[in-house]
N, C-alpha and C positions, 0 to 999 in steps of 0.2 A: 609560394606564389604560382598560380596556374598560368600556363602558356599554351596558346593555340597557334595554328597556321592559317593564313589568309592568302589565297592565290592572288596575284597582282590583277588579273582580269576581274576579280570580284571587289576591288577596292572601291569603285564608285558606288555599286549597290550597297556595300558595307556602310559607307558614309551616309548615304541617303536613308538607310535603315536607322542609323543612330539619330538622324535629324528628327525622328519622331519624339525624341526626348525634348527637343527645343531648337531654337534658331541655330543654324550651322555656320560657324565662323572658322576661317583658316587663312593661311598665308597666300597672298596674291601679289603679283608684281605691280609696283608703282614707280615708273621710271627705271632707274637702275637699283632700286631698293625694294623692300617688301613691307607689306602692312597686313594686319588682320582685317578681313572683310567678310561681310555676310553675303557670300556668293555660292553658286552651285559647286560641288566638289570637283567638277571637270576643270575649274579654273585654279584650283589649289596648286601651288608650286612645291613639289615634294623635296626638291633639293635647295630650298631657300635656306640661307645661312642664319640670318637674324632679321627680325622685323625692326622697323625704326622705333616704334613705341612698343614696350613689352606688354605682356598679357595682364599686368597688374591693373590696366585700365578697365578690365571687366569686373573687377572686384571692388575697387574704389575709383570711380571715373575721374577724369581730369577736372570735371566740375559737376557737382550734383547738389540737388536740394535735399537737405536733411530735416528741416523743420518748416512748417507753414504756420503763420499767425493769421487767424481770422476769427471774427466774433469774440475778440478779447481773450483768445486762448491759443497756446502753442500746441501743435500736433506733429508727431513724428511723420515724416514722409518717406515712403519707400517706392522706388521705381525699379522693381526687380523683374527680370525676364529669365525664363529658362533657356539656357544656352548650351551648346556643345562647342567647346573651343578645341580645335584640332591644330596640331603642328608645334606644340611646345617642346623644345629641345631639353635635354637633361639639365643644362645650366639654368634655363628659365623655370623649370619645376623646382629646382633647389631654391631659386629666388622666391617663388611662391611659398615654399616652406619657411623661409625667413620671414616673409610677410605674415604668414599664419602665426608664427611665434609672437611677433610684435603686436598683432591685433587681437590676440585671444588670451594671453597669459595674465597680465596685471589688470588691464581694463578691457574686457571683451567688447569689441565694436559690433553692434547689432547690424549695421549696414553691410560691413564686410561679411559677417556670418551668413546673412540672408543670401547675398550674392554667391557665396561659396557653396551653400547648400543647393542652390538652383543651377549649378554649373557642372557639366560633365567634362572633365579634363582628359583629353586624349593626346598623349605625347607622341613624338616622332623622333626617331634617330637622325643623326646628321653626321656629316664629314666636315672637319674643321678647315677654315681658310687661314691666311697668314696672320689674322688678328685674334683668333681664338686662343685663349690660354686657360681653359677650364681644366686641363690636365694638371696645371700648377695649383689649382684651388680644390682639387679632388672632387670636381663636380661634373666630370665627363660622363658619368653613369649615374643612374638614380634608381632607388628601390622603393620610394614612398612619395606620396604627395600627388599621385595621379590616379585616375580611375581605370584608364586603359593606356597602354603604351605600345606603339608599333615600331618594330625594328625592320628597316628596309633591307632585304637581302637580295634585291634584284627581281627575280621572278616570283617572289613571295614576301610576305611580311610575317614576322612573329608577333603575336598579339599577347601582351602580358596583362594580366588582370591584377589591379592594385588596390581594389576596394570593393565592398559589397555593392556600391552603386554601379561600379563597372561590371561586376558579375551580373547584376540585374539587367543592365543595358544589353548584354550579349543575347538576351532572349529575343531582342528585336532583330538579330541577324544570325540566329543559331544555324540556319541552313547554309551559311556562307563560310563557316569556320570548320577546321579539321583538327584532329589530333596531330601533334608533332612526331617526327621520327628521329632516330639517331643521326641521320644524314642532316636534318635541319639543325640540330644542335651543333654538329661538327662545323657546318657552314657559319653558324653564329660565332663560334670560337675564332675561326679564321678571320671573320669580318672585324672582330674586336682587335685582333692583332694588327690588321691593316689600318684601322682607324687610329690606333695609338701611334703608329709610325708616321702619320701624316701631319702631326703638330709641328709647327715651325718656330714658335716662340720658345726661347730657352732662357730661363731666368730662375734664380734660386730665391723662392719666396719663404723658405723655411726660416723661422726666427724673425720675420718681418715685424711682428708686433713689438718685440724688444728693440730692434734696430730703429724703428720709427720713434719709440719712446726715448731712446738715447739721443736722437737727433731732433728732439722737440724744439730746441732753441737754435737750430742751425740756420745760417743765412740763406740756405736753399729756399726756405719758405718765402723770404722777402723777394727773391728773384722770381719765383713762381707767381707771386702776387703782382709783380710788374708785368709779367706776360699775360696773366689771366684777364679775360674780358668780363668776368662776372655775369656771363650770359645765362648761366644755369642749365645749359644744354646737357652737361654731364649728369645732373641730378634728374632731369626730366626723362632721359632715356635709360637710366639705371633701373634694372628690374627689381631692386630691393630697397630703393629709397622710399621713405614713408612720410616725409614732411608734408604738412598741409596747413592751410590757413582757413579762417572762417569769416564770412562777411554777410551782413544783412542788406537785402535789397527791399526798399520800402516804396510803396506806391501811395502817395499822399491823397490820391483821388478816391481810393477804396479802403484805406486803413488796413491794408493787407501787407504782409511781409513774408519774404522767403529768406531763410538762413541757408547760405550756400557754403559748401566745402569745396576747396579746389587745391590742386597740387601747388606746393610752394617749394622754395629752395633755400637751404642754409648758406649758399654762396651769394644770395642777394643781400645788398646792404641793409635793406629794411627789415630783414628777418630778425636781426639782433637788436633792433631799436626798441627802447622802452620809454616809459613816461618821462616827459621833459625833453624829449629829443636826444636822450643819451643813447650811445651805442657802444656796447662793450666788445664788439668785433668790427670796429670801423675799418680796419685794414683788410684788404683782400687776402693778404697772406694769412691772417688769422682765420678767415672763413675757410680758406682752402685747407689749412691745417686741421680745422674742426672736421671737415668732410672725410679726409683721409684717415684721421685718427679714429673716427667712428667706424669706417669701413674695415680697417685692419687691426684695430685694437679694442675699442669700446664695446662693439657688438660681441666680440669674442669673449670678453670678460663677463658679459651679462648672460649670453646664450650659448657659449661654448663653440662657436664657429665664426669665421669672418663674414662680413656682409658683402663680400665680393665673390661672384660666381664665375668670373672669367669669360663672360659672354662677348667681350670686345666692343660693346656699344660705345663706351667712353673713348676707346681708341679711334673708332671711325668717325666720331661725332665732334670731338673738340676741335675748334678751328685753329688753336695754337698748340696742339699736340701735348697737352697736359692730361695725363691719364694714369691709371694704376701702374702700367708698365714703365713709363718714363719717370714717374715719381720714385718707384721702387729702384730703378737703375741709379737715379741720383743719390738715393740714400745708401746705395751699395758702392758709391764712389765711381760709378760710371759717368758718362757725359752725354746725356740725351740732347739732341740738337734743339729741342723745343725751347728751352730757356737758358741753356748753358752759354750760348753765344752772347746773349745779353749780359749774363753774369760776368763773363770775361771782359766785355767792353766797358762795364761799369765798375770794374776793379773791386767787385765784392769778394771778400776772402771766404772761401769755402772751408768749413770746419766740420769734421766728423768725429763722433765719439769713438 
């Protein structure tokens, strides 16, 4: 993998040069949080920790038209724009790699593939806050899944080239980059040591698939179901969730129809409803168990890695503090405040394998 140096004063011209590839998107502040926005690079926040909604929205939008019915026939509909997405952290790129596996292996999704083909992914290094746990999921660094990746070393960036598309895009900014020196590499090594020391979450996730499997029938799930609001926030902000639903919008005046695909959630009651009004996951506890089993067990057995990347979005977003960390602690016989107090007050006996 090739690596170059970009002086900090050349960052804005560098991003403006890349914008010749397509629309430029990056993290900007929205209140006390961050979102991806199509703004000039001067507005990008380089120390943003996590965006509210992850970058998956660029590859399969929250709602999109996939088919149009007109003149008695269906036609595929694509709304694809060339984009440069800047600011993806290593955990978010790992999540896109998970997304890529899901949407390309068994049943390649043409909508995802067209968006991916027309997107230049430019990653950015980050320093963790108290909710990051990517060091526990081995996703704090990344070696694939990006076109370019910038490591912020203060007065300069190291620019890693991760694909032929990224290599080609550097021709747009070739006058702004330089070769690296041994001093640059030494600074990078020290930066990695500093970053590793900044993680605050301490939890043993090793063996979690087996531990979760052993506790599949534990009363803990019932207590979580009591606390859970079934709002679906955890699934909407999760960068690796893939569930969607399809609906037809019909205009009786014109005999035209749009088939829409939109994000959906396995924690919604209607998600598991089938013909006749039957629901094989009526209980919220069963739906929660499905989500965590998929994240920590099911995806690993199918693709060889868990579907959690430690980004911390579920930690900061769940209004009742049910997330990967609190669930893992409960399964490890610790006592997260989120739902343990209710368990104690309801006299539910906690059993562990």
